TIDODO-746891 format. One record per residue (C-alpha): chain; residue number from 1; z, y, x; residue in one letter. Coordinates in Angstrom, 3 decimals, decimal comma, padded with zeros to 6 digits. Layout:
<recs>
+-------+------+----------+----------+----------+------+
! chain ! resi !       up !    north !     east ! resn !
+-------+------+----------+----------+----------+------+
!     A !  NUM !        Z !        Y !        X !    A !
...
+-------+------+----------+----------+----------+------+
</recs>
This chain:
<recs>
+-------+------+----------+----------+----------+------+
! chain ! resi !       up !    north !     east ! resn !
+-------+------+----------+----------+----------+------+
!     A !    1 ! -001,288 !  014,394 !  024,626 !    M !
!     A !    2 ! -002,770 !  011,058 !  023,099 !    P !
!     A !    3 ! -004,709 !  009,022 !  024,639 !    N !
!     A !    4 ! -008,064 !  011,259 !  024,014 !    E !
!     A !    5 ! -010,173 !  008,533 !  024,326 !    K !
!     A !    6 ! -008,239 !  006,690 !  021,220 !    Q !
!     A !    7 ! -007,697 !  008,929 !  017,991 !    P !
!     A !    8 ! -004,675 !  009,993 !  016,539 !    L !
!     A !    9 ! -003,047 !  007,331 !  014,067 !    L !
!     A !   10 ! -000,473 !  009,176 !  011,144 !    G !
!     A !   11 !  001,889 !  008,282 !  007,369 !    V !
!     A !   12 !  002,847 !  010,062 !  005,004 !    I !
!     A !   13 !  006,236 !  008,541 !  004,038 !    G !
!     A !   14 !  008,508 !  009,571 !  001,894 !    G !
!     A !   15 !  007,564 !  007,828 ! -001,017 !    V !
!     A !   16 !  009,685 !  005,911 ! -000,218 !    G !
!     A !   17 !  010,741 !  006,394 !  002,488 !    P !
!     A !   18 !  011,489 !  003,045 !  004,067 !    Y !
!     A !   19 !  008,182 !  001,454 !  003,017 !    A !
!     A !   20 !  006,413 !  004,222 !  005,917 !    G !
!     A !   21 !  008,450 !  003,013 !  008,312 !    L !
!     A !   22 !  007,709 ! -000,054 !  007,861 !    D !
!     A !   23 !  004,217 !  000,934 !  007,660 !    F !
!     A !   24 !  004,424 !  002,118 !  011,313 !    I !
!     A !   25 !  006,359 ! -000,932 !  012,849 !    R !
!     A !   26 !  002,730 ! -002,881 !  011,257 !    K !
!     A !   27 !  001,125 ! -001,682 !  013,850 !    I !
!     A !   28 !  002,554 ! -002,142 !  016,385 !    F !
!     A !   29 !  003,165 ! -005,792 !  015,677 !    M !
!     A !   30 ! -000,764 ! -005,932 !  014,743 !    N !
!     A !   31 ! -001,575 ! -003,963 !  018,448 !    T !
!     A !   32 ! -002,358 ! -006,508 !  021,636 !    N !
!     A !   33 !  000,923 ! -004,540 !  024,079 !    A !
!     A !   34 !  002,594 ! -005,832 !  026,908 !    V !
!     A !   35 !  003,871 ! -002,741 !  027,475 !    K !
!     A !   36 !  004,505 !  000,294 !  025,391 !    D !
!     A !   37 !  000,873 !  003,005 !  026,946 !    Q !
!     A !   38 ! -000,263 !  000,106 !  025,768 !    D !
!     A !   39 !  000,786 !  000,541 !  022,630 !    H !
!     A !   40 ! -001,387 !  002,752 !  020,221 !    L !
!     A !   41 !  000,208 !  006,934 !  019,213 !    S !
!     A !   42 !  001,323 !  007,608 !  015,858 !    C !
!     A !   43 !  002,476 !  009,889 !  013,904 !    I !
!     A !   44 !  004,966 !  009,374 !  010,815 !    L !
!     A !   45 !  005,691 !  012,685 !  008,439 !    V !
!     A !   46 !  008,658 !  011,461 !  005,954 !    S !
!     A !   47 !  009,224 !  014,565 !  003,934 !    C !
!     A !   48 !  010,386 !  012,385 !  000,615 !    P !
!     A !   49 !  011,800 !  016,081 ! -000,950 !    S !
!     A !   50 !  008,633 !  017,103 ! -001,787 !    I !
!     A !   51 !  007,265 !  014,981 ! -002,963 !    I !
!     A !   52 !  007,222 !  013,716 ! -006,616 !    P !
!     A !   53 !  008,188 !  010,223 ! -007,823 !    D !
!     A !   54 !  005,140 !  009,326 ! -008,266 !    R !
!     A !   55 !  005,879 !  006,236 ! -011,150 !    T !
!     A !   56 !  007,649 !  009,309 ! -013,385 !    A !
!     A !   57 !  004,661 !  011,579 ! -012,698 !    F !
!     A !   58 !  001,608 !  008,980 ! -013,643 !    L !
!     A !   59 !  004,906 !  007,240 ! -016,788 !    L !
!     A !   60 !  004,097 !  011,472 ! -018,758 !    Q !
!     A !   61 !  001,742 !  013,465 ! -020,171 !    N !
!     A !   62 ! -000,216 !  015,943 ! -018,146 !    E !
!     A !   63 !  000,222 !  019,008 ! -016,806 !    G !
!     A !   64 !  003,709 !  018,149 ! -017,812 !    E !
!     A !   65 !  005,693 !  017,706 ! -013,961 !    S !
!     A !   66 !  004,656 !  018,433 ! -010,936 !    E !
!     A !   67 !  001,936 !  016,443 ! -009,488 !    N !
!     A !   68 !  003,019 !  014,683 ! -006,042 !    P !
!     A !   69 ! -000,787 !  014,929 ! -004,404 !    A !
!     A !   70 !  000,880 !  018,631 ! -003,224 !    F !
!     A !   71 !  003,537 !  017,758 ! -001,755 !    G !
!     A !   72 !  001,453 !  015,242 ! -000,084 !    M !
!     A !   73 ! -000,652 !  017,137 !  001,114 !    F !
!     A !   74 !  002,175 !  019,564 !  002,754 !    E !
!     A !   75 !  002,774 !  015,915 !  004,910 !    S !
!     A !   76 ! -000,642 !  015,702 !  005,749 !    A !
!     A !   77 ! -000,486 !  019,549 !  007,396 !    Q !
!     A !   78 !  001,120 !  018,630 !  009,118 !    L !
!     A !   79 ! -000,248 !  015,686 !  010,476 !    L !
!     A !   80 ! -003,526 !  017,889 !  010,740 !    H !
!     A !   81 ! -001,713 !  020,048 !  012,848 !    K !
!     A !   82 ! -000,113 !  017,573 !  015,357 !    A !
!     A !   83 ! -004,132 !  016,404 !  015,706 !    G !
!     A !   84 ! -004,145 !  013,090 !  013,452 !    V !
!     A !   85 ! -007,115 !  011,655 !  012,830 !    R !
!     A !   86 ! -006,910 !  009,523 !  010,189 !    Y !
!     A !   87 ! -003,875 !  008,487 !  008,168 !    A !
!     A !   88 ! -003,160 !  007,122 !  005,008 !    A !
!     A !   89 ! -000,285 !  007,048 !  002,164 !    V !
!     A !   90 !  002,272 !  004,317 !  002,412 !    A !
!     A !   91 !  001,806 !  004,753 ! -001,395 !    C !
!     A !   92 !  000,084 !  002,609 ! -003,982 !    N !
!     A !   93 !  000,756 !  004,267 ! -007,329 !    S !
!     A !   94 ! -000,569 !  007,194 ! -004,855 !    A !
!     A !   95 ! -002,982 !  005,744 ! -005,309 !    H !
!     A !   96 ! -003,616 !  006,249 ! -008,238 !    S !
!     A !   97 ! -007,074 !  008,199 ! -009,538 !    E !
!     A !   98 ! -004,399 !  011,843 ! -011,161 !    R !
!     A !   99 ! -003,376 !  011,853 ! -007,803 !    I !
!     A !  100 ! -005,227 !  010,600 ! -005,048 !    F !
!     A !  101 ! -008,300 !  012,591 ! -006,680 !    S !
!     A !  102 ! -007,547 !  015,829 ! -005,673 !    P !
!     A !  103 ! -005,857 !  015,270 ! -002,517 !    F !
!     A !  104 ! -008,254 !  013,998 ! -000,743 !    C !
!     A !  105 ! -009,574 !  016,697 ! -002,531 !    E !
!     A !  106 ! -007,749 !  019,431 ! -000,949 !    I !
!     A !  107 ! -007,557 !  017,683 !  002,084 !    V !
!     A !  108 ! -011,326 !  017,755 !  002,765 !    K !
!     A !  109 ! -011,918 !  021,250 !  002,273 !    K !
!     A !  110 ! -008,914 !  022,507 !  004,345 !    S !
!     A !  111 ! -008,011 !  020,082 !  007,277 !    L !
!     A !  112 ! -011,479 !  019,337 !  008,351 !    P !
!     A !  113 ! -011,470 !  016,133 !  011,176 !    G !
!     A !  114 ! -008,029 !  014,039 !  009,107 !    L !
!     A !  115 ! -010,072 !  010,747 !  007,229 !    E !
!     A !  116 ! -007,836 !  009,737 !  005,071 !    I !
!     A !  117 ! -007,557 !  005,728 !  004,714 !    V !
!     A !  118 ! -008,227 !  004,817 !  001,008 !    N !
!     A !  119 ! -005,082 !  001,270 !  001,605 !    M !
!     A !  120 ! -005,724 !  000,091 ! -002,073 !    L !
!     A !  121 ! -010,178 !  000,028 ! -001,149 !    Q !
!     A !  122 ! -009,047 ! -000,762 !  001,898 !    T !
!     A !  123 ! -007,170 ! -004,165 !  000,722 !    C !
!     A !  124 ! -009,953 ! -005,223 ! -001,992 !    A !
!     A !  125 ! -012,607 ! -005,698 !  001,008 !    S !
!     A !  126 ! -010,427 ! -007,504 !  002,268 !    Y !
!     A !  127 ! -009,480 ! -009,412 ! -000,340 !    A !
!     A !  128 ! -012,985 ! -009,212 ! -001,213 !    K !
!     A !  129 ! -014,781 ! -010,542 !  001,931 !    A !
!     A !  130 ! -011,002 ! -013,475 !  001,792 !    S !
!     A !  131 ! -011,480 ! -015,252 ! -001,088 !    L !
!     A !  132 ! -015,220 ! -015,753 ! -002,272 !    V !
!     A !  133 ! -015,313 ! -017,142 !  001,084 !    K !
!     A !  134 ! -013,582 ! -020,651 ! -000,203 !    K !
!     A !  135 ! -014,320 ! -019,829 ! -004,701 !    T !
!     A !  136 ! -017,317 ! -021,632 ! -005,937 !    S !
!     A !  137 ! -020,504 ! -019,351 ! -006,782 !    T !
!     A !  138 ! -020,645 ! -018,268 ! -009,961 !    G !
!     A !  139 ! -017,015 ! -019,040 ! -010,548 !    D !
!     A !  140 ! -014,673 ! -015,421 ! -011,831 !    K !
!     A !  141 ! -012,640 ! -015,016 ! -008,747 !    I !
!     A !  142 ! -008,656 ! -014,260 ! -010,614 !    R !
!     A !  143 ! -006,028 ! -012,297 ! -008,315 !    I !
!     A !  144 ! -002,278 ! -011,642 ! -009,144 !    G !
!     A !  145 ! -001,295 ! -008,274 ! -009,360 !    L !
!     A !  146 !  002,404 ! -007,596 ! -008,881 !    L !
!     A !  147 !  003,214 ! -002,926 ! -009,108 !    A !
!     A !  148 !  005,183 ! -000,751 ! -010,347 !    T !
!     A !  149 !  004,813 ! -000,327 ! -013,932 !    I !
!     A !  150 !  002,912 !  003,250 ! -013,437 !    G !
!     A !  151 !  000,546 !  001,447 ! -011,247 !    S !
!     A !  152 !  000,442 ! -001,095 ! -014,163 !    H !
!     A !  153 ! -000,114 !  001,856 ! -017,050 !    K !
!     A !  154 ! -003,141 !  003,965 ! -014,796 !    S !
!     A !  155 ! -004,928 !  000,621 ! -014,300 !    R !
!     A !  156 ! -004,980 !  001,767 ! -010,150 !    V !
!     A !  157 ! -005,742 ! -001,691 ! -008,736 !    Y !
!     A !  158 ! -008,570 ! -002,248 ! -011,840 !    H !
!     A !  159 ! -011,545 !  000,405 ! -010,615 !    E !
!     A !  160 ! -011,382 ! -001,974 ! -007,678 !    Y !
!     A !  161 ! -011,480 ! -005,438 ! -009,546 !    F !
!     A !  162 ! -013,410 ! -004,713 ! -011,954 !    R !
!     A !  163 ! -014,069 ! -007,613 ! -014,032 !    E !
!     A !  164 ! -017,942 ! -007,362 ! -013,659 !    E !
!     A !  165 ! -018,137 ! -008,067 ! -010,632 !    D !
!     A !  166 ! -016,798 ! -011,901 ! -010,499 !    N !
!     A !  167 ! -013,059 ! -010,300 ! -010,081 !    F !
!     A !  168 ! -009,924 ! -010,139 ! -012,435 !    Q !
!     A !  169 ! -006,946 ! -008,705 ! -012,116 !    L !
!     A !  170 ! -003,781 ! -011,164 ! -013,703 !    L !
!     A !  171 ! -000,570 ! -009,260 ! -013,930 !    E !
!     A !  172 !  003,297 ! -009,804 ! -015,322 !    P !
!     A !  173 !  003,465 ! -010,273 ! -019,519 !    E !
!     A !  174 !  005,530 ! -006,379 ! -020,359 !    E !
!     A !  175 !  008,389 ! -007,883 ! -019,936 !    D !
!     A !  176 !  007,250 ! -009,642 ! -016,026 !    G !
!     A !  177 !  006,205 ! -005,960 ! -015,186 !    Q !
!     A !  178 !  009,517 ! -004,155 ! -016,205 !    E !
!     A !  179 !  011,987 ! -006,623 ! -014,350 !    K !
!     A !  180 !  009,565 ! -006,594 ! -010,951 !    I !
!     A !  181 !  010,351 ! -003,045 ! -011,752 !    H !
!     A !  182 !  013,554 ! -003,057 ! -012,138 !    S !
!     A !  183 !  013,324 ! -005,040 ! -009,394 !    A !
!     A !  184 !  012,216 ! -001,584 ! -007,626 !    I !
!     A !  185 !  014,041 !  001,230 ! -008,571 !    Y !
!     A !  186 !  017,554 ! -000,509 ! -010,273 !    S !
!     A !  187 !  020,210 !  000,992 ! -008,570 !    E !
!     A !  188 !  021,532 ! -001,123 ! -008,961 !    E !
!     A !  189 !  019,934 ! -004,172 ! -007,019 !    Y !
!     A !  190 !  016,416 ! -001,959 ! -006,043 !    G !
!     A !  191 !  014,806 ! -002,727 ! -003,295 !    I !
!     A !  192 !  014,823 !  001,130 ! -002,976 !    K !
!     A !  193 !  018,767 !  001,567 ! -003,247 !    A !
!     A !  194 !  019,042 ! -000,817 ! -000,654 !    H !
!     A !  195 !  016,366 ! -001,646 !  001,329 !    S !
!     A !  196 !  017,782 ! -003,069 !  004,638 !    L !
!     A !  197 !  019,158 ! -005,381 !  002,276 !    D !
!     A !  198 !  017,305 ! -007,183 ! -000,110 !    I !
!     A !  199 !  019,260 ! -008,020 ! -003,526 !    K !
!     A !  200 !  019,509 ! -011,592 ! -003,927 !    P !
!     A !  201 !  019,006 ! -011,409 ! -007,256 !    R !
!     A !  202 !  016,019 ! -009,061 ! -007,351 !    A !
!     A !  203 !  014,088 ! -011,349 ! -005,152 !    L !
!     A !  204 !  014,853 ! -014,101 ! -007,203 !    D !
!     A !  205 !  012,536 ! -011,442 ! -010,388 !    I !
!     A !  206 !  009,626 ! -010,814 ! -008,141 !    I !
!     A !  207 !  009,553 ! -014,649 ! -006,571 !    S !
!     A !  208 !  009,328 ! -015,402 ! -010,062 !    R !
!     A !  209 !  006,670 ! -013,822 ! -011,063 !    E !
!     A !  210 !  004,700 ! -014,344 ! -008,444 !    I !
!     A !  211 !  005,534 ! -017,611 ! -008,939 !    S !
!     A !  212 !  003,818 ! -017,506 ! -012,581 !    R !
!     A !  213 !  000,825 ! -015,265 ! -011,556 !    L !
!     A !  214 ! -000,327 ! -018,574 ! -009,610 !    I !
!     A !  215 !  000,294 ! -020,474 ! -012,315 !    E !
!     A !  216 ! -001,789 ! -018,329 ! -013,501 !    R !
!     A !  217 ! -004,102 ! -019,512 ! -011,937 !    G !
!     A !  218 ! -004,505 ! -016,526 ! -009,476 !    A !
!     A !  219 ! -005,965 ! -016,715 ! -006,608 !    K !
!     A !  220 ! -004,123 ! -014,697 ! -004,835 !    A !
!     A !  221 ! -001,186 ! -012,420 ! -004,843 !    V !
!     A !  222 ! -001,420 ! -008,241 ! -003,319 !    I !
!     A !  223 !  002,172 ! -006,908 ! -003,507 !    L !
!     A !  224 !  001,217 ! -004,252 ! -005,249 !    G !
!     A !  225 !  003,418 ! -001,458 ! -004,099 !    C !
!     A !  226 !  004,923 ! -000,425 ! -000,620 !    T !
!     A !  227 !  008,522 ! -001,710 ! -001,621 !    E !
!     A !  228 !  007,976 ! -005,541 ! -002,194 !    L !
!     A !  229 !  006,666 ! -006,813 !  000,865 !    P !
!     A !  230 !  010,000 ! -004,944 !  002,974 !    L !
!     A !  231 !  011,717 ! -008,504 !  000,797 !    A !
!     A !  232 !  008,919 ! -010,913 !  000,793 !    V !
!     A !  233 !  007,454 ! -013,639 !  003,156 !    Q !
!     A !  234 !  004,324 ! -013,855 !  003,097 !    S !
!     A !  235 !  004,122 ! -017,480 !  004,045 !    S !
!     A !  236 !  005,595 ! -020,477 !  001,758 !    G !
!     A !  237 !  002,844 ! -019,556 ! -001,254 !    W !
!     A !  238 !  000,602 ! -021,793 ! -002,635 !    N !
!     A !  239 ! -001,710 ! -018,651 ! -002,696 !    A !
!     A !  240 ! -002,819 ! -016,257 ! -000,105 !    P !
!     A !  241 !  000,258 ! -012,870 ! -000,678 !    I !
!     A !  242 ! -001,287 ! -009,915 ! -000,057 !    I !
!     A !  243 ! -000,028 ! -006,694 !  001,649 !    D !
!     A !  244 ! -001,469 ! -003,717 !  001,106 !    P !
!     A !  245 !  000,388 ! -001,912 !  004,376 !    A !
!     A !  246 ! -000,037 ! -005,081 !  006,405 !    L !
!     A !  247 ! -004,485 ! -004,533 !  005,543 !    V !
!     A !  248 ! -005,006 ! -001,086 !  006,214 !    T !
!     A !  249 ! -001,737 ! -000,832 !  009,414 !    A !
!     A !  250 ! -004,917 ! -004,270 !  011,084 !    R !
!     A !  251 ! -007,525 ! -001,192 !  009,587 !    K !
!     A !  252 ! -006,287 !  001,782 !  011,921 !    F !
!     A !  253 ! -006,247 ! -000,017 !  014,938 !    I !
!     A !  254 ! -010,109 ! -001,627 !  013,949 !    E !
!     A !  255 ! -011,219 !  002,750 !  013,775 !    L !
!     A !  256 ! -008,690 !  003,399 !  017,173 !    A !
!     A !  257 ! -009,217 !  000,833 !  019,198 !    A !
!     A !  258 ! -010,340 ! -002,244 !  018,140 !    P !
!     A !  259 ! -010,509 ! -004,378 !  021,291 !    E !
!     A !  260 ! -006,362 ! -003,992 !  021,150 !    K !
!     A !  261 ! -006,230 ! -006,142 !  017,251 !    L !
!     A !  262 ! -004,355 ! -008,973 !  017,500 !    K !
!     A !  263 ! -006,253 ! -012,361 !  015,734 !    E !
!     A !  264 ! -004,359 ! -012,885 !  013,525 !    T !
!     A !  265 ! -001,353 ! -012,171 !  011,225 !    F !
+-------+------+----------+----------+----------+------+
</recs>
C-alpha cells in the first residue's frame, strides 16, 4: 500500500502512449530522491484502444463520433479503484471544452475523492506568474503556441490566455499549423509513429515554427501537445519553452509531498 501520508498520483495515458510514460518520468525527475522508497507512488493507465483520437473528434461535427471523454472516464475508474487522489490527462487536446467538461462532470458525479488536475490551467498559471515578472506593466504579453490542428481550431488554450487580461496567443500561420500537425501525426516522420527515434524532418519543422513565433515577439512558447516535448529540448532558445506536462508533474509533487520537489527543472 502507498504511504498513507502521501496521496497516490495517477496519469491517464494512451493519448499518446509515450506521452503518458513521459509524464510519469517527469514526476520522477523532479522528485528529490536518493533511494527507491523516496519516490512518490504513481499509477499510469494506458488504454489507447478505448480513447478515440481527440483531434479527429474535435474536427468533426458534434455527435458524429464517440466523445473521447468516455474512454478517459473508463481509465479514471481504474485509477479511482486503485485509490488515486490526484490524476491528470496526458493530452492537451483532451482539455478542449467538448471533451474535458463532460469528462470532469462524470468524474465528479461518479468517482468521489478523485481530483482531476487541469494541465492547461496549471500551465497557464505557471506561465503568467513567470512572465509577468519579466514584463513591463501595461505591455501585452505574447505567448507562442504549438499544438495539433484540433487544439488550434477548438481554441482550447484561449480561455486561459485572454486578450482582456493582457495576454495574446501567437499561433503559427495556417501552413505552419498543418506542418506541426504532420510532425506529430505523419506515419512517415511524425512523433507518434517514431517516438523513440525522432525523425530529423519532424524536428526541423518544429524548430522552424518555434523560431518564427519568437521572431514575431513571443516571450515564451508553449509546447501544446504532449508529443512535442519528446522531440524538443527546452534549452537553447531565445525565449523560454514551456512544457505543460512538466509543469503539471511538478504540481503533482507539490500536492503530494511539497518537501520533495526539486527547486529547479
